[in-house]
N, C-alpha and C positions, 0 to 999 in steps of 0.2 A: 613257553618262556619268551620266545621271540614275539609272539602276538601281544603279550602283556607289555613287553618293552616298547613296541611300536605304538600301542594304545597310550602308554604313559607319555611318549613324545608328542603324540597328537593332542592329548589333553593339555600338555604344557604349552603347545603352540596356540591352542584356542584361548587359554588363559592370558597368554602374552598379547594376543590380538585384542582380547576384551579390554585389557589394561590400556593398550594403545588407543583404542577407540574412545576411551573416556579420559584421555590425558589432556592436561591443560596445554601442553606444547602443541598437540594437534589442533586444538581449538584456536590458539593464537595464529598458527599457520593458515588455517582456513579463513579466519577473519581477515588476515592480511591480504589473501587473494581476493576476498570479497571487496575490501576497500579499494584495492588496485583496479578491480573490475568496474566499480562504481565511478572511479576517476576517469577511466577510459570511456565509460558510457556518458559521462558529463562532457568530455572534450569532443567526442565524435557525435554529431547530430544523429538522433535516433529516428527510426521509422522512415528512412529514405528508401526510395525504390532503387532497383539495380541501375536504372538509367541515370538517376540523380547521383548515385555514388560514382558511377563512371565519369560523369561530367565534372564532378567536384574534385576527385582525387586522381583521375587518370587510370588507364587499364591495369597497370602493375599493382599499384596500391589497392585499387578497388577489388582486384582478384583476391587478395589476402583478407580484406575486410569482409567480403561476402563469404569467403570460405569459413571464417570463424564467427560469422553472424554478428560482427561488431556493429553493423548498422541497425540491428534489432537485438541488442545484447540482452535486455531483460526478459526476452521471450525465447532466448536461445537454449539449446539443450545443455550446453556447458553451465550456464547460470542456474538452470533448474537442478542439475546434478550437484552443484556447489551447495545450494540450499538443502538438498537432501542429505549431503555429507555432514553439514553443520548440524542438522537435526539429529542425525544418528549420534554424533559426538555429544550433543547436549543430553540426549536420552541416556547414553551409556554413562556419562558423568553423573547424572542424577541418580541412576540406579546403583552405582558404585558407592556413592557418598551418603545417600539418604539413610540406609540402615545404620551407619555409624552415628549419624546425628540422633536418630531415634533412640539408639542404645545409650548415648550420652545423656539424653534428657530423661530416660527412664531410671537411670542410676541415681537414686536419691539417698540411699542409705537409711538404716533404721537407728543408728547410734551416732552420737557426737563424742569426739575426744577433745576435751578442753585443751590438752597440751598441743594438739595439732592446730587448733584455732589460733593459738598465739604465734604460729609460724606464718600466718597470712600477712601480706603486706598491709592490709587494712584490718587492724584489730585494736581493741581497747579493753583494758581490764579495770573494772570498777569495784572498789570495796566500799560498801554502803552499810550504815548502821541499821537499815530498815529490816523489818521482820520478813521472813521468807514468803509468807502469804501475801504481804503487801507488794513485794517485789514481783511475784507472779502476776498479780492483777495489773500493776503498772506497766510491766513489760508487754503483756498482751494488748493493753490499750494503746501504748505509744507505737509499738511496731505494727499493730494491726491498722492504725490510722495511716501509716506511711506505706505499707506494703499490701494491705488487704488481707486475704485469707492466710492464716498461720497454720503450720503443720506441727503437731506435737510428736516428738520422737521418744523412744524408750529412754527412761532415766530412773535412777534410784528414787526412793520416796523423799529424800531430802534434797533433790535436785530437779532442775527444769531444763528441758532441751527443746528449742524452737527453731524452725527454719521457715523462711518466706522467700518468695520469688516474684520478680516483675519482668515483663518482657520476654517470657519464655518462648512465646510464639514467634519472636523475631528470628529465631534460629532457622525457621522454615522459610523465611522470606527469600533467601537465595534460590530456593527451589521454585518459588513463585516467579522470580525473575527468569529462571530457566524455562518454565512453562509459558510465560508470556512471549519470550523470544521464539519458542516453537510455534506459538499461535500466530505470531507475525509472519514467520516463514511459511506457515500453512496458508495464510491469506495471500502472500506473494505468489505462491505456487498456484492457488486458485485463479488469481488474475492472469498468470502466465499461461495456464493450460486452458481455461474456459472463457477468458475475455477476448475481445477483438477490438480493432480500431479500423474503421472504414470510411468510405465517402459516399454521400448520397446527394445527387443532383436532382432538384425538383423544379420544374417550370411552374410559373404562376398559374394557379387554377388546376394543377394536376395533382394526382395522388399516387404514392408509391410505397411499397414495402421492401424494396430491394436496396441492399447496401453492398457496395463493392469493397472487398477487403484486399488491398494490394499484396499483403504478405502471403496470403493463401491463393491469390489470383483466382478468387471465386466470389460468387454472389451469395449473400446471406439474406434470407427472408425473415423480416421481423414479425413478431406475433401480433402486430398492430400496424396500421397504416398512418402515413403522415401526408397531409395536404398543405400545399403552399397557397394560402389565400391571397397574399399580397407581398410584393417585394419593393422596398424603397431604398434608394441610394441618393446621397447628397454629396456634392463635390466642393472642393476649395476653388479659388479663382484660377489657380494654375492647372486645374483639371484633375488633380489627384482626388481620389475618393475620401470623403470626410467621415461618413458613417453609412453603414448599410445594415438593414434590418429585414428580417423575415417574419411575417405574421403567419403562424401555422396553426393547424388543427389536428389533434390526434384522434384517430377513428378506431373504435373497436367494432369491427364489422362495418355497418353503415351508421353507427351511433357516435356522434362527437362526444368525447370525454374530457378534452382539454383544449383550451384556446390560449395561446401564449405568443410572445414575441421573442425571437432569438436575435441577440445582438452580439457584437464582438465583446468577449470577456463577460458575457452574461448568458450562459447556456441554460437550457431547460433539461429536466430529467423526468423520465416516465418509465416505471417498471424496471428501474435499475439501468436504463440506457440513457446516456446523455448526448444531447445534440449541441454542437458548437457552430457558431457562424464562422465559416472558414474562407469562403470565396463567393464570387458571383460571376455571371457572364451574360452576354446578350445572346438572344436566340431569334430565329426567324419563324414566325407563325405561318405566314403565307406570302406569296408574291404574285404580282401580275406581270407576265413575261410575254414579250412579242418575239416571234420567230419570223425572219425574213430571208427568203432565198438569196444567196450571194449575188445572183444575176439581177436582183431587183424584182423578181417575179412574185411567186406565191408569198403571202403573208398571213399569219393568223396569231391570235392571242390566246393565252391559257391562264386560268386562275389556278395556281398550284399550291395546295396546302402542304406544309412541310412534312416530308416522310410518307406522303400518300401518292401512289402511282396513278398516272392519268394517261389516256390515249394521246399519242403524239400527233395531233391534228388528224388529217385524213390518211396518214400512213399506217402501216401495220406494226408500228413500233410503240413502245411505252416510255414515258418520261417521268422523272421524279426528282424533287429537291432532296439531296442527301446530306448536305453539310452547309454550315454557315460560319463565317468568322467576322468579327467586328473590325479587324484590320489585317488585310492581306499584304504582308511585306511592305507596309507603309503606304499602300495604295487605297486605303479605306476599306469599307465593307465589301465582302464578296460572298457569293453563294456558289455551291457546287451542284451541277445538274448532270444526271446520268440518264442515258437512254439505252434501250435494248429491245430485242425481239426474240421470239422463241428460238431455242437452240443456238443462241449467239451470246458471246460474252458482252457484258455491259461496257459502254464507253462513256466517258464523261470529261468535264472540264470545269475550271473555275471561271466565273463571270464577275468582272469588276462592276459593281453597281453604280459607282459614281463616274465611271469612264465609259460611256456607251460607244465611243469611237475606237476603243482599244481593239487592235487587230486580233487579239486572242479570244475575243468574245464570240466564238463560233462553235457550233455543234452540228455534226452530220450535214455540213453544207449550208447551214442556216446561221445568219447573224442573229445574236441573242441580245435583246435589250430589256432591262428591268424597268418597267413602267411605274410600279408602285409596290410597296412592301408594308407588311404589318409585323412589327417587332415586339419583343418582350424580353423579360429577364428570367434567368433561372438562378436559384440559390444553391450554393455549394455548402453542404453541411458535413462537418466531421462527426461521425457517430462512434461512440465509445461505450463499451460495456466492460466493467471490471468488478466481478462479484466478490473479489477479495478485499475491496476497500473497507467495508464495515468491519470485517474480521481484523484487518491490520490496525484500524483505529482503536478498536476495543483492546487489542493486544498492547498498543502503546499506552493506553490508560492504565492497564494492569501493570505494565513494566514500570511506569513512573511511580505508582504506589509501592511496588516491590522494592525499587531502588531507594526511595525515601525511607522506607521502613528498615531496609538493610543497613543503611549508613547512619540513620539518626535515632533508631530505637535500639537500646542495649539490653542484653540479658543480665539481670542483676540478682544476686543471691545473698541473703543475710542469715547468719547463724547467731543464736544466743544460748549460752550455758549459764545457769544460775545454780550456785551451790550454797546450802546453808552452812554458815561458818560462825558459830557462836563466839562472841556476839556479832550479829549482823549477817550479811550475805555477800558473797563474791560473784561478780558477773564477768563473763568473757563474751564480748560481742565481736564478730568478725564478718567480713563480706568480701565479695569479688564481683567483677564485671568484665565482660568480654570486650568492651570499648568505652570510650569517653571516661577514662579512669580519673582524670583530674577533676572533672565536674562531679563524678560520683564520690570522690574522696571528700569534697566539701560537704556533700549531702550526708555522707556517713558520719562525719564529725558533728554535724549539726544534729543528727538523730541521736547520737550518743549524749550530746549535751542536753537535749530535751529529756532523755530518759533519766539522766542524773538529776536535773532540776526537778522533775516530777517526783522522784523518790525523796529528794531533800524536802520538798514542800510537804509531802504526805508524812514524813517522819516528824516534821515540826508541827504537824496538825493544821496546816494552812490549806 
């Protein structure tokens, strides 16, 4: 007894939960949260690093923004959970209402009651002197031309019962809208879960497959390589960059498969991965450096390729160019040199290239002078992959078709009852529509007038 009681309570709770999941109120609540989230995501710049958030908003505000992933809202766990909740709501709503719609459309009836037809808001009674056989033929011709296929219902031998429908399929368009929204959510989740946005810096003449993704703080290896063949930048008279362009080649293995130019607002896409021109910078390829003992004694020169370790003269040390900047605190270009020997921590310093007499241009007791340098550029490309974009676009196309059909196509139904009534025939014509009733009322009256005129002409032998 108690077991049955508790099972009935559990079943009732499950039914209540199922009704709540498919309720319109829950759908409106979730859509409101989604809209508010999109507003916040519009007001707060997205894809900012933690350092950029701290610099822009300060420590206190930044702590909250980072805790709730507001700086990357559309990839956050909360946004993904919201899309899943909306999807569950739409699925429950569809499953709860679809059987009712199907039952409504299946219920056609086998008999017509002429008395009930006169209760319709749209109905017309015609008493015509035409023969019953003539009325049957004329009714089938006129109604068939307006509504297409006619269905004959059961009627006595001296009566005719017809029913016709148009736009029956429009009843299902609301479910097409539901499915298209689910499809859009699925595409958004695909982009959120499997997409990425990263940075790729490529020096002129170099090739790379590596993309740094700040959000994951990790490197991603692309399934193909990108080579920067040339980088070009032009400037305005005030020194501001006017245009910068990267000429790149996409390589599958060692085989070039695509040559293209990447410009600002003119990206390229290959295998679903898009490359945007985002930034550029100067780099140092090599430098000729002189090292002179502070007491004016020993002096030697080294040709140092960037990033390659070289013997530090006749000493037991090693030296390497490790960094370069085009403007060091307003003092112009500078390079960073490090030196070390086995079992010793490296030591290094910045060398001002345009200020050879600067007192800080010293390393391990040597005054350092840059005699010559070979510079180049690197291109900064933003790399983005969003596999959900084609899914979202196709979902929007289906959504638009579904909405247009839902709002502009009506389900209309027409009934006709003809009864032999010596002399002549009595007709009852009735109809209903689920929307656009004023427009359909004019169409209905026009159809009845056509039927009456046709019967009159045929009666008169015209």
